[in-house]
Structure formats: C-alpha cells, structure tokens
Residue frames as a rotation matrix with the C-alpha (Angstrom) as fourth column:
MET 1
-0.223 0.943 -0.246 -14.69
0.209 -0.201 -0.957 -29.97
-0.952 -0.265 -0.152 18.22
ARG 2
-0.261 0.241 0.935 -16.63
0.963 0.132 0.234 -29.86
-0.067 0.961 -0.267 14.96
LEU 3
-0.935 -0.167 0.311 -17.23
0.240 -0.947 0.212 -26.45
0.260 0.273 0.926 13.42
ARG 4
-0.140 0.967 0.214 -21.01
-0.021 -0.219 0.976 -26.62
0.990 0.132 0.051 13.79
ASP 5
0.391 0.216 -0.895 -20.66
0.826 0.347 0.445 -27.63
0.407 -0.913 -0.042 17.44
ALA 6
-0.611 -0.692 -0.386 -18.36
0.784 -0.598 -0.169 -24.64
-0.114 -0.405 0.907 17.95
VAL 7
-0.723 0.434 0.537 -21.03
-0.041 -0.804 0.594 -22.32
0.689 0.407 0.599 16.46
VAL 8
0.363 0.870 -0.334 -23.64
0.306 0.228 0.924 -23.74
0.880 -0.438 -0.184 18.83
ASP 9
0.090 -0.431 -0.898 -21.22
0.995 0.083 0.060 -23.26
0.049 -0.899 0.436 21.74
LEU 10
-0.868 -0.420 0.266 -20.57
0.439 -0.898 0.013 -19.66
0.233 0.128 0.964 20.65
ARG 11
-0.322 0.826 0.462 -24.27
-0.140 -0.524 0.840 -18.82
0.936 0.206 0.285 20.66
GLN 12
0.534 0.527 -0.661 -24.77
0.523 0.409 0.748 -20.40
0.664 -0.745 -0.057 24.07
THR 13
0.282 -0.544 -0.791 -21.77
0.934 -0.032 0.355 -18.82
-0.218 -0.839 0.499 25.79
GLY 14
0.999 0.032 -0.027 -20.89
0.023 -0.955 -0.295 -15.70
-0.035 0.294 -0.955 23.76
ASP 15
0.290 -0.954 0.074 -17.29
-0.385 -0.046 0.922 -16.96
-0.876 -0.296 -0.381 23.80
PHE 16
0.753 0.001 -0.658 -15.57
-0.658 0.020 -0.753 -17.21
0.012 1.000 0.015 20.41
ARG 17
-0.121 -0.950 0.289 -12.65
-0.901 0.228 0.369 -19.38
-0.417 -0.216 -0.883 21.62
SER 18
-0.059 0.113 0.992 -14.14
0.053 0.993 -0.110 -22.76
-0.997 0.046 -0.064 20.66
LEU 19
0.909 0.395 0.131 -14.92
0.171 -0.068 -0.983 -21.44
-0.379 0.916 -0.130 17.17
GLN 20
0.584 -0.763 -0.275 -11.41
-0.811 -0.542 -0.219 -20.02
0.018 0.351 -0.936 16.76
GLU 21
-0.253 -0.685 0.683 -9.86
-0.661 0.638 0.395 -23.30
-0.706 -0.351 -0.614 17.90
ALA 22
0.289 0.461 0.839 -11.95
0.273 0.800 -0.534 -25.16
-0.918 0.383 0.105 15.31
ILE 23
0.997 0.028 0.076 -10.47
0.081 -0.341 -0.936 -23.05
0.000 0.940 -0.342 12.48
PRO 24
0.390 -0.921 -0.017 -6.76
0.843 0.349 0.410 -23.86
-0.371 -0.174 0.912 11.90
TYR 25
-0.036 -0.392 0.919 -6.25
0.764 -0.603 -0.228 -20.79
0.644 0.694 0.322 9.67
ALA 26
0.713 0.347 0.609 -7.51
-0.094 -0.813 0.574 -18.45
0.695 -0.467 -0.547 12.40
ARG 27
0.887 -0.441 -0.134 -5.09
0.270 0.261 0.927 -20.03
-0.374 -0.859 0.350 14.87
PHE 28
0.124 -0.895 0.429 -2.16
0.987 0.154 0.037 -19.70
-0.099 0.419 0.903 12.45
MET 29
-0.073 -0.085 0.994 -2.96
0.530 -0.847 -0.034 -16.06
0.845 0.524 0.107 11.67
GLY 30
-0.839 -0.213 -0.502 -3.61
0.545 -0.316 -0.777 -15.15
0.007 -0.925 0.381 15.31
ILE 31
-0.626 0.701 0.342 -7.17
-0.339 -0.639 0.690 -14.08
0.702 0.317 0.638 14.49
SER 32
-0.747 0.453 -0.486 -9.67
0.663 0.468 -0.584 -14.00
-0.037 -0.759 -0.650 17.33
ALA 33
-0.357 0.698 0.620 -12.97
-0.006 -0.666 0.746 -12.31
0.934 0.263 0.242 18.12
GLU 34
-0.760 0.209 -0.615 -14.80
0.647 0.152 -0.747 -11.13
-0.063 -0.966 -0.251 21.19
LEU 35
0.277 0.892 0.356 -17.95
0.765 -0.430 0.481 -9.30
0.582 0.139 -0.801 22.13
VAL 36
-0.815 -0.458 -0.356 -17.34
0.578 -0.695 -0.428 -5.71
-0.051 -0.554 0.831 23.24
ASP 37
-0.661 0.654 -0.369 -20.48
-0.333 -0.696 -0.637 -3.88
-0.672 -0.298 0.677 24.34
GLY 38
0.277 0.851 0.445 -22.52
-0.012 0.467 -0.884 -6.34
-0.961 0.240 0.140 22.26
GLU 39
0.750 -0.087 -0.656 -20.44
-0.652 -0.262 -0.711 -5.77
-0.110 0.961 -0.253 19.12
VAL 40
0.800 -0.506 0.322 -18.21
0.516 0.854 0.062 -8.41
-0.306 0.117 0.945 17.51
ILE 41
0.672 -0.688 -0.276 -14.62
-0.712 -0.702 0.015 -7.15
-0.204 0.186 -0.961 17.40
GLY 42
0.895 -0.441 -0.065 -11.98
0.370 0.816 -0.444 -9.12
0.248 0.374 0.894 15.49
ARG 43
0.643 -0.766 0.016 -8.31
-0.623 -0.510 0.594 -9.02
-0.446 -0.392 -0.804 16.46
MET 44
0.810 -0.552 -0.197 -5.20
0.265 0.645 -0.717 -10.17
0.523 0.529 0.668 14.67
ARG 45
0.812 -0.564 -0.146 -2.32
0.052 -0.180 0.982 -10.42
-0.581 -0.806 -0.116 17.10
TYR 46
0.617 -0.652 -0.441 0.97
-0.780 -0.433 -0.451 -9.16
0.103 0.622 -0.776 15.71
SER 47
0.592 -0.570 0.570 3.55
0.214 0.793 0.571 -11.75
-0.777 -0.216 0.592 14.73
ASP 48
-0.260 -0.816 -0.516 6.69
-0.385 -0.403 0.830 -11.42
-0.885 0.415 -0.210 12.58
HIS 49
-0.732 -0.052 0.679 5.29
0.482 0.665 0.571 -13.80
-0.481 0.745 -0.462 9.93
LEU 50
0.349 0.933 0.086 2.50
0.792 -0.245 -0.559 -11.28
-0.501 0.263 -0.825 9.18
VAL 51
0.136 -0.388 -0.912 4.92
-0.185 -0.914 0.362 -8.61
-0.973 0.119 -0.195 7.92
GLY 52
0.786 0.208 0.582 4.81
0.507 0.321 -0.800 -8.12
-0.353 0.924 0.147 4.16
ASN 53
0.569 -0.634 0.525 7.47
0.182 -0.525 -0.831 -5.44
0.802 0.568 -0.183 3.85
ALA 54
0.500 -0.444 -0.744 10.32
0.866 0.252 0.431 -5.75
-0.004 -0.860 0.511 6.34
ASN 55
-0.511 -0.742 0.434 11.93
0.748 -0.633 -0.199 -2.51
0.423 0.223 0.878 5.11
VAL 56
-0.068 0.568 0.820 9.00
-0.009 -0.822 0.569 -0.32
0.998 0.031 0.061 6.22
PRO 57
-0.989 0.148 0.023 7.91
0.150 0.972 0.183 -2.54
0.005 0.184 -0.983 8.26
ALA 58
-0.387 0.920 -0.064 4.25
-0.919 -0.391 -0.055 -3.03
-0.076 0.038 0.996 7.41
LEU 59
-0.264 0.407 0.875 1.77
-0.171 0.873 -0.457 -5.87
-0.949 -0.270 -0.160 7.73
HIS 60
-0.976 -0.053 0.209 0.98
0.177 0.356 0.917 -7.79
-0.123 0.933 -0.338 4.54
GLY 61
-0.598 0.785 -0.163 -2.26
-0.801 -0.578 0.156 -6.68
0.028 0.224 0.974 2.91
GLY 62
-0.264 0.484 -0.834 -3.45
-0.258 0.798 0.545 -10.26
0.929 0.359 -0.086 2.59
THR 63
-0.744 -0.024 -0.668 -3.34
0.589 0.447 -0.673 -10.67
0.314 -0.894 -0.318 6.36
LEU 64
-0.858 0.478 -0.188 -5.56
-0.313 -0.777 -0.545 -7.60
-0.407 -0.409 0.817 6.74
GLY 65
-0.356 0.733 -0.579 -7.98
-0.801 0.080 0.593 -9.07
0.481 0.676 0.559 4.22
ALA 66
-0.450 0.134 -0.883 -8.05
0.250 0.968 0.019 -12.34
0.857 -0.212 -0.469 6.15
LEU 67
-0.918 0.106 -0.383 -8.81
0.356 -0.210 -0.911 -10.49
-0.177 -0.972 0.155 9.40
MET 68
-0.680 0.683 -0.269 -11.64
-0.674 -0.726 -0.138 -8.53
-0.289 0.087 0.953 7.80
GLU 69
-0.271 0.575 -0.772 -13.21
-0.552 0.564 0.614 -11.57
0.788 0.593 0.165 6.11
SER 70
-0.611 -0.020 -0.792 -12.97
0.489 0.777 -0.397 -13.56
0.623 -0.629 -0.464 9.35
THR 71
-0.939 0.268 -0.215 -14.51
0.024 -0.573 -0.819 -10.72
-0.342 -0.774 0.532 11.38
ALA 72
-0.448 0.809 -0.381 -17.45
-0.882 -0.330 0.336 -10.53
0.146 0.487 0.861 8.95
ILE 73
-0.238 0.328 -0.914 -17.97
-0.138 0.920 0.366 -14.30
0.961 0.214 -0.174 9.20
PHE 74
-0.838 -0.085 -0.539 -17.77
0.501 0.274 -0.821 -14.21
0.218 -0.958 -0.187 13.02
LYS 75
-0.804 0.582 -0.125 -20.42
-0.462 -0.743 -0.484 -11.46
-0.374 -0.332 0.866 13.05
LEU 76
-0.251 0.729 -0.637 -22.66
-0.804 0.210 0.556 -13.42
0.540 0.652 0.533 10.66
LEU 77
-0.426 0.045 -0.904 -22.34
0.258 0.963 -0.073 -16.53
0.867 -0.264 -0.422 12.82
TRP 78
-0.960 0.051 -0.276 -23.10
0.258 -0.231 -0.938 -14.59
-0.111 -0.972 0.208 16.01
HIS 79
-0.548 0.779 -0.305 -26.24
-0.627 -0.623 -0.468 -13.05
-0.555 -0.065 0.829 14.50
GLY 80
-0.703 0.188 -0.686 -27.18
-0.576 0.415 0.705 -16.02
0.417 0.890 -0.183 12.30
GLU 81
0.228 0.869 0.440 -30.05
-0.949 0.300 -0.101 -18.42
-0.220 -0.394 0.892 12.46
THR 82
0.926 0.000 -0.378 -28.11
-0.153 0.914 -0.375 -21.41
0.345 0.405 0.847 11.13
THR 83
0.621 -0.753 0.217 -24.94
-0.129 0.175 0.976 -23.19
-0.773 -0.634 0.011 12.21
ALA 84
0.572 -0.404 0.714 -23.68
0.812 0.405 -0.421 -23.43
-0.118 0.820 0.559 8.62
ILE 85
-0.244 -0.767 -0.594 -20.62
0.475 -0.628 0.616 -21.33
-0.846 -0.132 0.517 7.84
PRO 86
0.721 0.501 -0.479 -21.42
-0.118 -0.592 -0.797 -18.51
-0.683 0.631 -0.368 5.35
LYS 87
0.207 -0.610 0.765 -19.77
0.908 0.411 0.082 -18.86
-0.364 0.678 0.639 1.94
THR 88
-0.186 -0.357 -0.915 -17.78
0.014 -0.932 0.361 -15.88
-0.983 0.055 0.178 0.70
ILE 89
0.748 0.423 0.512 -19.09
0.549 0.040 -0.835 -14.69
-0.373 0.905 -0.202 -2.66
ASN 90
0.223 -0.750 0.623 -16.56
0.632 -0.375 -0.678 -11.87
0.742 0.545 0.390 -3.00
ILE 91
0.591 -0.132 -0.796 -14.58
0.645 -0.514 0.565 -9.37
-0.484 -0.847 -0.219 -0.96
THR 92
0.405 -0.454 0.794 -13.11
0.513 -0.605 -0.608 -6.05
0.757 0.654 -0.012 -2.03
VAL 93
0.393 -0.376 -0.839 -10.46
0.854 -0.189 0.485 -4.46
-0.341 -0.907 0.247 0.17
GLU 94
0.709 -0.229 0.667 -9.45
0.140 -0.881 -0.452 -0.80
0.691 0.414 -0.592 0.12
TYR 95
0.141 -0.754 -0.642 -6.00
0.988 0.148 0.044 -0.30
0.062 -0.640 0.766 1.67
LEU 96
0.886 0.367 0.283 -5.94
0.349 -0.930 0.112 3.20
0.304 -0.001 -0.953 3.13
ARG 97
0.484 -0.786 0.384 -2.54
-0.823 -0.558 -0.103 3.34
0.295 -0.267 -0.917 4.87
GLY 98
-0.241 -0.670 -0.702 0.27
-0.250 0.742 -0.623 1.05
0.938 0.025 -0.346 5.95
ALA 99
0.863 0.505 0.004 -0.50
-0.179 0.298 0.938 -1.11
0.473 -0.810 0.348 8.97
LYS 100
0.085 -0.865 0.495 2.22
-0.926 -0.252 -0.281 -0.88
0.368 -0.435 -0.822 11.62
PRO 101
-0.342 -0.272 -0.899 3.74
-0.035 0.960 -0.277 -4.02
0.939 -0.063 -0.338 13.15
GLN 102
-0.896 0.193 0.399 1.23
-0.414 -0.041 -0.910 -4.25
-0.159 -0.980 0.116 15.99
ASP 103
-0.597 0.742 0.306 -2.19
0.571 0.661 -0.488 -5.80
-0.564 -0.116 -0.818 16.67
VAL 104
-0.901 0.434 -0.021 -5.01
-0.301 -0.590 0.749 -4.91
0.313 0.681 0.662 14.29
LEU 105
-0.601 0.789 0.124 -8.67
0.152 0.266 -0.952 -4.73
-0.784 -0.554 -0.280 15.29
ALA 106
-0.930 0.368 0.011 -11.73
-0.051 -0.158 0.986 -4.92
0.365 0.916 0.166 13.03
ARG 107
-0.519 0.853 0.055 -15.42
-0.046 0.036 -0.998 -4.27
-0.854 -0.520 0.020 13.34
ALA 108
-0.921 0.263 0.289 -18.14
0.359 0.277 0.892 -5.25
0.154 0.924 -0.349 10.89
GLU 109
-0.479 0.848 -0.229 -21.52
-0.335 -0.417 -0.845 -3.80
-0.812 -0.328 0.484 10.13
PHE 110
-0.305 0.482 0.821 -24.32
0.773 0.629 -0.082 -5.18
-0.556 0.610 -0.564 7.99
THR 111
-0.855 0.158 -0.494 -25.28
-0.381 -0.837 0.392 -3.15
-0.352 0.523 0.776 4.96
ARG 112
0.091 0.911 -0.401 -27.87
-0.943 0.208 0.259 -5.77
0.319 0.355 0.879 4.01
ARG 113
-0.906 -0.306 0.293 -28.76
-0.387 0.878 -0.281 -9.10
-0.172 -0.368 -0.914 5.57
GLY 114
0.012 0.922 -0.387 -31.43
-0.962 0.116 0.247 -11.18
0.273 0.369 0.888 3.91
ARG 115
0.748 0.343 0.568 -32.38
-0.508 0.847 0.157 -14.86
-0.427 -0.406 0.808 4.07
ARG 116
0.877 -0.347 0.332 -29.83
0.464 0.792 -0.397 -15.97
-0.125 0.503 0.855 1.45
VAL 117
0.105 -0.847 0.521 -27.28
0.716 -0.299 -0.631 -13.18
0.691 0.439 0.575 1.03
ALA 118
0.741 0.030 -0.671 -25.56
0.549 -0.604 0.578 -10.74
-0.388 -0.797 -0.464 3.38
ASN 119
0.354 -0.639 0.683 -23.51
0.414 -0.548 -0.727 -7.66
0.839 0.540 0.070 2.54
VAL 120
0.736 -0.196 -0.648 -21.02
0.639 -0.111 0.761 -6.58
-0.221 -0.974 0.043 5.18
ARG 121
0.561 -0.617 0.552 -18.68
-0.116 -0.719 -0.686 -3.59
0.819 0.321 -0.475 5.51
VAL 122
0.702 -0.419 -0.577 -15.59
0.712 0.439 0.548 -4.15
0.024 -0.795 0.606 7.68
PHE 123
0.737 -0.463 0.493 -13.23
-0.361 -0.886 -0.292 -1.54
0.571 0.038 -0.820 9.13
ALA 124
0.513 -0.668 -0.539 -9.71
0.802 0.597 0.024 -2.55
0.306 -0.444 0.842 10.25
TYR 125
0.673 -0.260 0.693 -7.84
-0.305 -0.950 -0.061 -0.18
0.674 -0.170 -0.719 12.55
GLN 126
-0.116 -0.777 -0.619 -4.94
0.579 0.454 -0.677 -0.05
0.807 -0.437 0.397 14.97
ASP 127
-0.880 -0.344 -0.326 -4.75
0.458 -0.443 -0.771 2.93
0.121 -0.828 0.548 17.31
ASP 128
-0.704 0.622 -0.342 -7.95
-0.392 -0.742 -0.544 4.79
-0.592 -0.249 0.766 16.45
PRO 129
-0.318 0.653 0.688 -11.24
0.618 0.693 -0.372 3.23
-0.719 0.307 -0.624 15.28
ASP 130
0.681 0.607 -0.410 -11.96
0.147 -0.662 -0.735 6.45
-0.718 0.440 -0.540 13.36
CYS 131
0.255 -0.686 -0.682 -8.72
-0.910 -0.409 0.072 6.09
-0.328 0.602 -0.728 11.36
PRO 132
0.803 0.142 0.579 -8.93
-0.071 0.987 -0.144 2.71
-0.592 0.075 0.803 9.58
VAL 133
-0.335 -0.936 -0.107 -5.94
-0.436 0.053 0.899 1.14
-0.835 0.347 -0.426 7.85
ALA 134
-0.984 0.104 -0.142 -8.24
-0.083 0.435 0.896 -0.79
0.155 0.894 -0.420 5.50
VAL 135
-0.235 0.967 0.101 -11.92
-0.691 -0.093 -0.717 -1.11
-0.684 -0.238 0.690 4.68
ALA 136
-0.994 -0.079 0.071 -13.61
-0.013 0.761 0.649 -4.09
-0.105 0.645 -0.757 3.04
THR 137
-0.034 0.991 -0.130 -16.94
-0.960 -0.068 -0.272 -4.78
-0.278 0.115 0.954 1.41
ALA 138
-0.950 -0.307 0.060 -17.90
-0.293 0.939 0.178 -8.45
-0.111 0.151 -0.982 1.42
HIS 139
0.056 0.963 -0.263 -20.84
-0.976 0.108 0.189 -10.47
0.210 0.246 0.946 0.15
PHE 140
-0.864 -0.326 0.383 -21.76
-0.446 0.849 -0.284 -13.84
-0.233 -0.416 -0.879 1.63
LEU 141
-0.183 0.781 -0.597 -24.13
-0.424 0.485 0.765 -16.66
0.887 0.393 0.243 0.74
LEU 142
-0.384 0.153 0.911 -26.00
-0.907 0.121 -0.402 -17.69
-0.172 -0.981 0.092 3.86
VAL 143
-0.612 0.049 -0.789 -26.18
-0.323 0.895 0.307 -21.46
0.722 0.443 -0.532 3.68
GLN 144
0.260 0.766 0.587 -29.15
-0.946 0.079 0.315 -23.13
0.195 -0.637 0.745 5.35
ASP 145
-0.804 -0.592 -0.052 -28.45
-0.569 0.792 -0.222 -26.34
0.172 -0.149 -0.974 7.24
C-alpha cells in the first residue's frame, strides 16, 4: 500500500496498522500507534536490538528519539488536512533517565499548529506517564499535496 493511501485509510478507520506497515523503519523498530481515548499513543515494543548499553541495560537514546519523532508524525497525520507526510525541520531530545529494557510509550501535544509549520512536544515514558524517560520538542513543515 502506498503511504498516501495508508494515510487515507487511517483517517477512515482510525487504525494505524496500514500506515505502520507502509513504513519499513517503523516495522524494524517495532514502532506502532493507536488511539486511546481519542489521543494518539505511540509504542515501541522492546527488542534486544534496541539496547544501547548492555551493561546497564538501557535502551539506546536514538531509538527513543525515533519513537518520539514517529509519534509526533502519527499525531500530525491523524489531525492533518493533507495526506502528505510532514517533513521534520528539527527535533531536540532531552534524556531524563535511563529507559529500562521494556516497551516505551509516547504521547504528543501540539504547542503550535499552523498552515505550514507545526511545533510538537512529545513525552516518552514506561511505567508512569507522569515520569517521562525523555522529552522532545520537534518542528515540522506541513507539506500540502
């Protein structure tokens, strides 16, 4: 399925699976999304290849960044008016604590969403949503199709 077709399918069904299947990187990383009480929640399923420090063990920071960027994009696509994938302008990640070798969840909120640019804040957590392991601020160019 083409990416744009997957976005159309997402908006019709509220099911992110076709979009996730259309993105090879999301499949490799185990990144998925779902609607929970109307909010887009990203999930990165734990896998051994995501560990960055086997001595601790802790998840690699880059994998957390990928989850947070993907969650922001999924939210933008869910709330968007176009089927074009937003382009990442930049993302800044604050690592607050080590992420244990288990699933990580993420939620995104808009700080600003205009016609051409969106600013999104993303919170990644494991056991407690009020105790994030990382926080990201991301800016996206909203491409019109």
